[in-house]
C-alpha positions in Angstrom: 87.8 -29.5 336.2 84.6 -26.6 336.9 86.5 -24.2 334.1 87.2 -27.1 331.5 83.5 -27.9 332.3 82.6 -24.2 331.9 84.4 -23.5 328.4 83.5 -26.6 326.9 80.1 -25.5 328.1 80.8 -22.1 326.3 82.1 -22.8 322.6 79.4 -25.4 322.5 76.6 -23.0 323.4 77.4 -21.1 320.1 78.0 -23.7 318.2 74.0 -25.1 318.4 73.5 -20.9 317.9 75.3 -20.9 315.3 73.8 -24.8 313.6 70.3 -23.3 315.4 70.6 -20.3 312.7 72.1 -22.3 310.0 68.7 -24.0 310.4 66.5 -21.2 310.6 68.1 -19.9 307.6 67.4 -23.4 305.3 63.5 -22.7 306.7 63.2 -19.3 305.4 64.9 -19.8 302.2 62.5 -23.4 302.4 58.9 -20.8 303.1 60.1 -18.3 300.5 60.4 -20.7 297.7 57.0 -22.9 299.1 55.6 -19.4 298.9 57.0 -18.5 295.6 55.9 -22.2 294.0 52.2 -21.2 295.0 52.2 -18.3 293.8 53.3 -19.0 290.4 51.0 -22.0 289.8 47.9 -19.1 291.2 49.5 -17.4 288.1 49.6 -20.1 286.3 46.2 -21.4 286.4 44.4 -18.1 286.7 45.8 -17.6 283.4 44.6 -21.2 282.1 40.9 -20.0 283.2 41.3 -16.4 281.6 42.5 -18.4 277.9 38.8 -20.1 278.4 36.5 -17.5 279.0 38.1 -15.8 276.1 37.9 -18.9 273.6 34.0 -19.8 275.2 33.1 -15.9 275.8 34.3 -15.9 271.8 32.7 -18.9 271.0 29.2 -18.1 272.4 28.6 -14.2 270.9 29.9 -15.8 266.7 25.9 -15.9 265.7 24.2 -16.2 262.5 21.8 -12.9 261.5 18.6 -14.7 260.4 15.5 -13.7 258.6 12.9 -17.0 258.6 9.7 -13.8 257.3 8.8 -13.1 254.6 9.6 -8.8 254.3 8.2 -6.4 251.5 10.8 -3.8 252.0 14.6 -3.2 251.2 15.6 0.5 252.4 19.2 1.7 251.2 21.0 4.5 253.0 24.5 5.9 253.2 26.0 9.8 253.0 27.7 8.8 249.0 24.1 7.3 247.7 21.8 8.0 249.4 18.8 6.6 249.8 17.2 4.0 248.0 14.0 1.7 249.0 12.8 -1.4 247.4 10.0 -3.0 247.6 8.5 -6.5 247.1 5.3 -7.2 245.2 5.8 -11.5 245.0 8.3 -11.7 241.8 8.1 -9.0 241.0 10.8 -5.8 242.3 10.7 -2.2 242.2 13.1 1.1 243.2 12.4 4.1 243.9 8.9 2.9 242.3 9.9 2.2 239.6 10.9 -1.2 238.0 14.1 -2.7 239.9 16.5 -5.5 237.7 15.0 -8.5 239.2 17.9 -10.3 240.0 20.3 -7.9 241.5 17.2 -7.0 244.1 17.5 -11.1 244.9 20.8 -10.2 245.3 20.4 -7.9 248.2 17.8 -10.2 249.1 19.6 -13.3 249.7 22.5 -11.1 250.9 19.6 -10.4 253.9 18.4 -13.3 254.9 21.6 -15.4 256.5 24.4 -12.8 257.2 27.3 -14.7 258.9 29.3 -13.6 261.7 33.2 -14.7 262.6 34.2 -13.7 265.4 33.6 -10.3 267.8 35.7 -7.3 267.4 35.2 -4.7 270.0 32.2 -4.3 272.2 32.6 -0.4 272.8 30.9 2.0 271.2 33.3 4.9 271.9 34.3 8.0 269.1 37.4 5.4 268.1 36.0 2.1 268.1 33.3 4.1 265.4 36.4 5.6 264.2 38.5 2.6 263.7 36.0 0.0 261.8 34.0 2.7 259.7 30.7 3.3 261.3 30.9 7.5 261.3 27.7 8.5 259.6 29.8 9.6 256.1 31.0 6.3 256.4 28.7 4.1 256.8 26.2 2.1 254.7 22.5 1.0 256.8 20.1 -1.1 255.9 16.8 -2.1 256.8 14.3 -4.7 256.5 10.8 -4.3 257.2 7.2 -5.4 256.2 4.1 -3.8 256.5 6.2 -1.2 258.8 7.9 -3.9 260.9 11.5 -3.9 261.4 13.0 -7.1 261.6 17.0 -6.7 260.9 18.8 -2.8 261.3 22.1 -3.4 260.1 25.0 -1.1 259.9 28.2 -1.7 257.5 31.5 -0.5 258.5 34.9 -0.8 256.8 36.1 -4.3 254.6 38.5 -5.7 256.4 42.4 -6.5 255.0 41.2 -8.6 252.2 37.7 -7.1 251.3 35.7 -10.5 251.2 34.9 -9.2 255.0 33.2 -6.7 257.2 32.3 -5.2 259.9 29.3 -4.7 261.1 26.7 -4.2 263.6 23.3 -5.2 264.5 20.0 -3.8 265.7 21.5 -0.7 267.4 24.1 -2.8 269.8 27.2 -1.5 270.3 28.9 -5.1 269.7 31.3 -4.7 265.8 31.3 -8.7 264.3 33.5 -9.2 261.4 31.0 -11.1 259.1 31.7 -12.3 255.9 29.9 -11.8 251.8 31.5 -8.8 250.9 28.1 -7.0 252.2 29.5 -3.8 251.8 30.1 -4.1 248.4 26.7 -5.7 247.7 25.1 -2.8 249.9 27.1 0.0 248.3 24.9 0.6 245.1 22.8 3.4 243.4 18.9 3.6 242.4 19.2 3.7 239.1 22.3 0.5 238.8 18.8 -2.1 239.8 16.7 -0.7 237.7 15.5 -2.6 234.8 17.2 -2.1 231.8 14.7 0.2 229.5 13.6 -2.5 226.7 13.9 -0.5 223.1 11.0 0.6 221.2 11.7 -1.0 217.5 10.1 1.7 214.6 8.2 0.6 211.8 9.6 -0.4 208.6 10.1 1.9 206.5 8.0 1.8 202.7 10.2 0.8 200.6 11.6 3.3 197.5 9.8 3.3 194.0 7.2 0.6 195.8 3.9 0.4 193.1 0.6 1.7 195.2 -1.4 -1.6 196.4 -3.9 -1.8 193.8 -1.9 -1.3 190.7 -0.4 -3.0 188.4 2.8 -2.3 187.4 4.2 -0.1 184.4 5.4 -2.3 181.8 8.6 -0.7 180.5 9.6 -0.7 176.6 11.3 -3.8 174.9 14.6 -2.4 173.3 
């Protein structure tokens, strides 16, 4: 009888140990799956936070640069065209001390009154970014706006974007590179001679008619045939 009970206890003990191990494996598996689910949820939440920060950050960085003051001087310089100086005297403009075409000068002035940016492309001032977006000394166009010697705006215009109606710009010496609308490079890539007013043609005095009688002289009479 004792042998039977002893055998029974041995068999039950082995089975119980096997059941306990199975339960332990199941619990470990559940814990692992729970940890994976928590980790995946955390990754998704962090990704959403990052995307939200990028969207809000880019929106807050996009701005219009507006000159709301009067100014009398626009200086445009580049390695290709040299330097030209536009000076305003009321509604009259001069370029390098010569009369300027008022329409062309106004077009440049209007382009500078409000510069609209679409997005921030880069915040890097590395050599790679300078080369990639056209801000090397041999490529960029620099435009400065001032009044009585006080500078209101310093603008660097880099390369054209894909469609040519947008450009990369930097403003007031900052490292941020913006994508701007308005075909700025096309408007500022000019030479001084192109902005000068057309010369007025002088009217030559009329030449006297041939064989015309002198003033006060009576006309000569031809004999009749």
